[in-house]
C-alpha positions in Angstrom: 16.4 25.1 -10.1 18.2 21.8 -9.9 16.8 18.7 -11.6 14.9 16.1 -9.5 14.9 12.3 -9.8 11.6 10.4 -9.5 11.9 6.7 -9.0 8.8 4.8 -10.2 5.8 5.7 -12.5 3.1 4.0 -10.5 0.2 5.8 -9.0 2.4 7.8 -6.6 5.3 8.5 -9.1 3.0 10.0 -11.7 1.3 12.2 -9.1 4.8 13.5 -8.2 5.5 14.1 -11.9 2.4 16.0 -12.4 3.0 18.3 -9.4 6.6 18.9 -10.4 5.7 19.6 -14.0 2.9 22.0 -12.9 5.4 23.9 -10.7 8.0 24.1 -13.4 10.5 21.9 -11.5 12.7 19.9 -13.9 12.8 16.2 -13.3 13.4 12.8 -14.7 11.3 9.8 -13.9 12.6 6.2 -14.2 10.2 3.2 -14.5 11.3 -0.4 -14.8 8.1 -1.4 -16.8 7.0 -0.4 -20.3 3.9 1.5 -19.1 2.7 3.5 -16.1 0.5 2.2 -13.4 2.8 0.1 -11.3 0.9 -2.3 -9.1 -2.4 -1.6 -11.0 -1.0 -2.7 -14.4 -2.1 -6.4 -14.7 0.8 -8.6 -16.0 3.1 -5.5 -15.8 6.4 -6.4 -17.5 8.3 -4.8 -14.5 7.6 -8.1 -12.8 6.5 -6.4 -9.6 2.7 -6.0 -10.0 0.6 -8.1 -7.6 -2.6 -7.5 -9.5 -4.8 -10.5 -10.3 -7.2 -10.8 -13.1 -10.4 -10.1 -11.0 -8.9 -7.3 -9.0 -11.0 -4.3 -8.1 -10.0 -1.4 -5.9 -11.5 -1.4 -2.4 -12.0 2.3 -2.3 -14.6 4.1 -4.4 -13.5 6.2 -7.3 -14.5 9.5 -5.7 -12.1 8.7 -2.9 -9.2 7.4 -5.0 -9.1 10.0 -7.8 -6.5 12.7 -8.0 -7.8 16.2 -7.1 -6.2 17.5 -10.3 -7.9 15.0 -12.6 -11.2 13.5 -11.6 -12.2 10.0 -12.8 -14.8 9.9 -15.5 -18.4 9.7 -14.5 -19.0 6.5 -16.4 -16.3 4.7 -14.5 -17.8 2.1 -12.0 -18.0 3.1 -8.3 -15.4 0.4 -7.6 -13.2 0.2 -10.7 -11.2 -2.8 -11.8 -7.5 -2.8 -12.6 -8.4 -2.3 -16.2 -10.3 1.0 -15.5 -7.6 2.2 -13.2 -4.8 1.6 -15.7 -6.8 3.4 -18.4 -7.3 6.3 -15.9 -3.5 6.5 -15.2 -2.8 6.5 -19.0 -5.3 9.4 -19.4 -3.8 11.2 -16.5 -0.3 11.0 -17.9 -1.3 11.9 -21.5 -3.6 14.8 -20.3 -0.7 16.5 -18.5 1.9 15.5 -21.1 4.1 13.6 -18.7 5.0 10.6 -20.8 8.1 12.1 -22.5 9.7 12.7 -19.1 9.5 9.1 -18.1 12.3 6.7 -19.1 10.6 3.3 -19.4 12.3 0.0 -19.0 15.0 1.8 -17.0 16.0 0.6 -13.5 17.5 2.8 -10.8 20.4 0.7 -9.7 21.8 3.0 -7.1 21.1 6.4 -5.4 23.8 7.7 -3.3 24.1 11.0 -1.2 27.1 13.2 -2.1 29.0 15.5 0.3 27.5 18.6 -1.2 23.9 17.4 -0.5 23.2 16.3 -4.0 22.4 12.7 -5.2 24.3 10.5 -7.6 21.8 8.3 -9.4 22.9 5.3 -11.5 20.4 3.8 -14.0 20.4 0.7 -16.2 18.3 0.1 -19.3 16.7 -3.3 -18.9 16.8 -4.1 -22.7 20.2 -2.7 -23.7 22.0 -3.1 -20.4 23.4 0.5 -20.9 24.1 2.3 -17.7 24.3 6.0 -16.9 25.0 8.2 -13.9 23.5 11.7 -13.3 23.6 14.0 -10.4 20.3 15.4 -9.0 19.4 18.0 -6.4 16.8 15.6 -4.8 15.4 12.1 -5.1 11.7 11.3 -4.8 11.2 7.6 -4.1 7.9 6.2 -5.3 8.7 2.6 -5.9 5.7 1.2 -4.0 5.4 -1.2 -1.0 3.4 -4.1 -2.4 6.0 -5.8 -4.6 8.4 -7.7 -2.3 6.6 -10.8 -1.0 6.8 -11.4 2.8 6.9 -15.1 3.6 6.2 -16.5 7.1 9.3 -16.0 9.4 10.2 -18.5 10.5 8.7 -20.8 7.9 6.2 -23.3 9.1 7.8 -26.5 10.4 7.8 -29.1 7.6 7.5 -26.5 4.9 10.5 -27.8 2.9 9.0 -31.3 2.8 5.5 -30.3 2.0 4.4 -32.2 -1.0 1.9 -29.6 -2.4 2.6 -26.3 -3.9 3.4 -23.1 -2.0 2.9 -19.7 -3.5 2.5 -16.2 -2.3 -0.5 -14.0 -3.1 1.9 -11.7 -5.0 2.1 -14.4 -7.7 -1.7 -15.3 -7.8 -3.4 -14.3 -11.1 -6.3 -16.6 -11.8 -8.1 -19.5 -9.9 -8.0 -22.1 -12.7 -4.7 -23.7 -11.5 -6.5 -24.6 -8.3 -9.4 -26.5 -9.9 -10.3 -29.7 -8.0 -7.6 -29.1 -5.5 -7.6 -28.9 -1.7 -6.5 -25.3 -1.1 -5.2 -23.5 2.1 -5.3 -19.7 2.0 -3.4 -18.2 4.9 -4.4 -14.7 6.0 -7.4 -12.5 6.5 -6.5 -9.4 4.6 -8.1 -8.2 1.4 -6.1 -10.4 -0.9 -6.7 -13.5 1.2 -10.4 -13.0 1.1 -10.5 -12.4 -2.6 -8.3 -15.5 -3.3 -10.2 -17.7 -0.9 -13.6 -16.7 -2.5 -12.2 -17.2 -6.1 -10.5 -20.6 -5.4 -13.6 -21.9 -3.5 -15.5 -21.7 -6.8 -13.3 -24.2 -8.6 -11.5 -26.1 -5.8 -12.5 -29.4 -4.2 -12.2 -27.6 -0.8 -10.8 -24.3 0.3 -9.7 -23.5 3.9 -9.1 -20.0 5.1 -6.8 -19.9 8.0 -5.8 -16.9 10.2 -3.7 -16.0 13.3 -6.4 -13.6 14.5 -9.8 -12.4 13.5 -10.6 -9.4 11.5 -13.5 -7.0 11.0 -15.0 -7.6 7.6 -16.4 -4.5 6.1 -18.8 -4.5 3.1 -18.2 -2.3 0.1 -21.7 -0.7 0.7 -23.4 0.3 3.9 -27.2 0.9 3.4 -26.6 1.6 -0.3 -23.7 4.0 0.1 -20.0 3.1 -0.5 -18.6 2.4 2.9 -15.5 4.5 2.4 -17.7 7.6 2.1 -17.7 7.5 5.8 -14.1 8.8 5.7 -15.4 12.1 4.5 -18.5 12.2 6.7 -19.2 13.7 10.2 -18.2 10.4 11.6 -14.5 10.8 10.4 -14.3 14.1 12.3 -15.5 12.7 15.5 -13.1 11.5 18.3 -11.6 8.1 17.6 -13.7 6.3 20.2 -16.9 7.7 18.7 -15.8 6.7 15.1 -15.1 3.1 16.3 -18.4 2.9 18.2 -20.4 4.3 15.3 -18.8 2.0 12.8 -19.2 -1.0 15.1 -22.9 -0.3 15.4 -23.4 0.1 11.6 -21.6 -3.2 11.0 -23.7 -5.0 13.5 -26.9 -3.7 12.0 -25.9 -4.4 8.4 -23.8 -7.6 8.8 -24.6 -9.2 12.1 -22.0 -11.1 14.2 -18.9 -12.6 12.6 -19.1 -15.7 14.7 -22.4 -16.5 13.0 -20.4 -17.0 9.8 -17.9 -19.2 11.4 -15.2 -16.4 11.7 -13.4 -15.8 15.0 -14.6 -12.6 16.8 -11.7 -10.1 16.5 -10.0 -9.3 19.9 -9.2 -5.8 18.7 -11.4 -2.8 17.9 -12.9 -2.1 14.5 -10.3 0.8 13.9 -7.4 -1.0 15.5 -6.3 -2.8 12.3 -6.4 -2.1 8.5 -9.8 -3.0 7.4 -10.6 -6.1 5.4 -13.3 -5.3 2.8 -15.3 -8.0 1.1 -18.8 -8.4 -0.1 -18.4 -12.1 -1.1 -16.6 -13.7 1.8 -19.5 -13.8 4.2 -21.9 -15.2 1.6 -19.5 -17.9 0.6 -19.1 -18.8 4.3 -22.8 -18.8 4.8 -23.2 -21.2 1.8 -20.6 -23.6 3.3 -18.3 -23.1 0.4 -15.4 -22.1 2.7 -14.0 -23.6 5.8 -12.4 -21.4 8.5 -9.4 -22.6 10.6 -7.0 -21.1 13.1 -3.4 -20.6 12.0 -1.4 -23.7 10.8 1.3 -24.8 13.1 2.9 -27.7 11.1 3.2 -29.3 7.7 3.7 -33.0 7.3 3.8 -34.4 3.7 0.5 -33.3 2.3 -1.2 -32.8 5.7 -1.5 -29.5 7.6 -2.1 -29.3 11.4 -3.8 -26.2 12.9 -3.7 -24.6 16.3 -6.9 -26.4 17.4 -5.2 -29.8 16.7 -7.3 -30.5 13.6 -5.7 -31.5 10.4 -6.4 -31.2 6.7 -5.0 -32.8 3.6 -3.9 -29.9 1.4 -2.7 -29.8 -2.2 -1.8 -26.1 -2.4 -1.0 -23.3 0.0 -1.4 -19.6 -0.8 0.4 -17.4 1.7 -1.3 -13.9 1.9 1.2 -12.7 4.4 1.9 -9.2 3.2 5.0 -7.5 1.9 8.3 -6.1 2.9 9.2 -2.5 2.2 12.4 -2.4 0.2 14.6 0.1 -1.6 17.1 -2.0 -3.5 18.8 1.2 -4.8 19.5 2.6 -1.4 22.1 1.3 1.0 20.8 0.4 4.5 23.0 3.1 6.0 21.1 5.6 3.9 17.6 4.3 5.0 16.9 1.1 6.8 13.6 -0.6 6.0 14.0 -3.4 8.5 10.6 -4.7 9.8 8.9 -2.1 7.6 9.8 0.5 10.4 11.0 3.6 8.6 11.4 6.8 10.5 10.1 9.6 8.2 9.0 13.1 9.2 5.2 13.2 8.3 5.8 10.0 6.4 7.8 11.7 3.7 11.1 13.3 4.7 14.2 11.4 5.9 15.4 13.6 8.8 19.2 12.9 8.3 19.1 12.7 4.5 18.6 16.1 2.9 17.0 15.9 -0.5 15.6 12.4 0.0 11.7 12.2 0.0 9.3 9.3 -0.1 6.0 9.5 -2.0 3.1 7.1 -1.3 4.8 5.2 1.5 1.6 5.0 3.5 -1.0 2.5 4.2 -4.2 4.6 4.4 -7.7 4.2 5.7 -8.7 5.6 2.3 -6.7 5.7 -1.0 -3.1 6.4 -1.6 -3.5 8.5 -4.8 -4.7 11.8 -3.3 -2.3 11.4 -0.4 0.7 11.0 -2.8 -0.6 14.1 -4.7 -0.7 16.1 -1.4 2.7 14.8 -0.4 4.1 15.9 -3.7 2.8 19.4 -3.3 4.6 19.7 0.1 7.8 18.3 -1.4 7.5 20.9 -4.2 7.1 23.6 -1.6 10.4 22.4 0.0 12.2 22.3 -3.4 11.1 25.8 -4.2 12.0 27.2 -0.8 8.4 28.1 0.0 8.6 25.8 3.0 11.4 25.0 5.3 11.9 21.9 7.5 12.5 22.0 11.2 15.8 20.7 12.5 16.6 16.9 12.5 15.9 16.5 16.2 12.5 18.1 15.9 11.7 15.8 12.9 12.9 12.8 14.9 10.5 13.8 17.8 7.6 13.8 15.4 8.4 10.3 14.0 8.7 9.0 17.6 5.3 10.5 18.5 3.8 8.9 15.4 5.2 5.5 16.3 3.7 5.9 19.8 0.3 6.7 18.3 0.4 3.6 16.1 1.4 1.4 19.0 -1.5 2.7 21.1 -4.1 2.2 18.4 -3.2 -0.7 16.2 -2.5 -4.3 16.5 1.2 -5.0 16.5 2.1 -5.9 13.0 4.5 -5.0 10.2 1.3 -4.2 8.3 0.6 -1.2 10.5 4.0 0.6 10.6 3.0 3.1 8.0 -0.8 3.4 8.7 -2.6 6.7 8.3 -6.2 7.9 8.3 -6.6 9.7 5.0 -8.5 12.8 6.1 -6.5 13.3 9.3 -3.3 12.9 7.3 -4.3 15.4 4.7 -5.1 17.9 7.5 -1.6 17.0 8.9 0.1 17.9 5.6 -1.8 21.2 5.2 -0.7 22.2 8.8 2.8 21.3 8.0 2.8 23.3 4.8 1.6 26.4 6.8 4.2 25.9 9.4 6.9 25.3 6.9 6.0 28.5 5.1 6.3 30.4 8.3 9.8 28.9 8.9 10.8 29.9 5.4 9.6 33.5 6.0 11.5 33.7 9.3 14.6 32.2 7.7 14.5 34.7 4.9 14.1 37.6 7.4 17.2 36.3 9.3 15.2 35.3 12.4 
């Protein structure tokens, strides 16, 4: 069997390595950092991790763990980046994967060849030495939370703003915001965490947003909230799921407007959830101020949509990330606006041998989904499964986009959204259908 290239040794890349190794499929994995873990390695020397010192995962460990390697029982329900990095190290060492990973090695270029194979050029970051190798397939697992997305266009007056402007990707600790007037822009998970942290040391912290969001606690009635993804509620029709979760939130949390937050104009399952136990209490204590979106910067002053102004010393933009593949030309795969047409979120219909692992934004955790994706790709590499024709694959991607547009708020954040349990069922179904195609192909039908 031809050797496979895996790009990245984060949570998705090591899942792919484990599956390939278990199947006996030869592979090489390239990782720009010195260690595994990607985004979950705090102060990762690959320069791409967005982890901050206080970061904890927003899914419980039973939801995020790999099926092949459960997390230890003594691990907290909501682990920190320290626990998660230690878990990834244990995973890699348990399966003996470390020797197959080339650390401090960047994939500079991956190009399709006329015969369907892939030419991969790598560069060692310390020595500068380059090498080129031909592979039968490329599995891209470089993550999608590393290239900061700034407001487009920039806020009027941004270039003349006298305070500091940073992106949440570069936030690590709150100390640098001590005694400052801070504006945190966004209402996602990072925005809430950063606003809560800076509010404890700043002179004043303002949380501004373009639209409201449903704030979910980490626990509902003593049970981790994400356990609902594996309950009867997750198997109900979408409207029933939304109504059930809305009622649970109303009972446990009350109305968001009572905390000073805008009431979301979208349904509770029409946007990626924002999970925070601390935000509402900080708002209730008066330690945070909520504002609508900023419209203009003028020196050290920020004007908001409601006409109010604030003197601000530091702005933290929590405005998401751009999906990017620096090693792939745009004509190979175009990630513009984070809109990437992939069959079942994995296969590039017009690029045989090119697969994407972990390129999803789940209601749930990425790790078990990346593991399931890797099993499907391994089936394809071994010939156990076959793909439909390119036109059929493009029809599936179009149908997926249509479903997203019907359900979710229009945003680059929702272009790769999946429900974890539904998506796992989708992959199982495709593996069965792919196996039937392979049998028909073998029989000449």
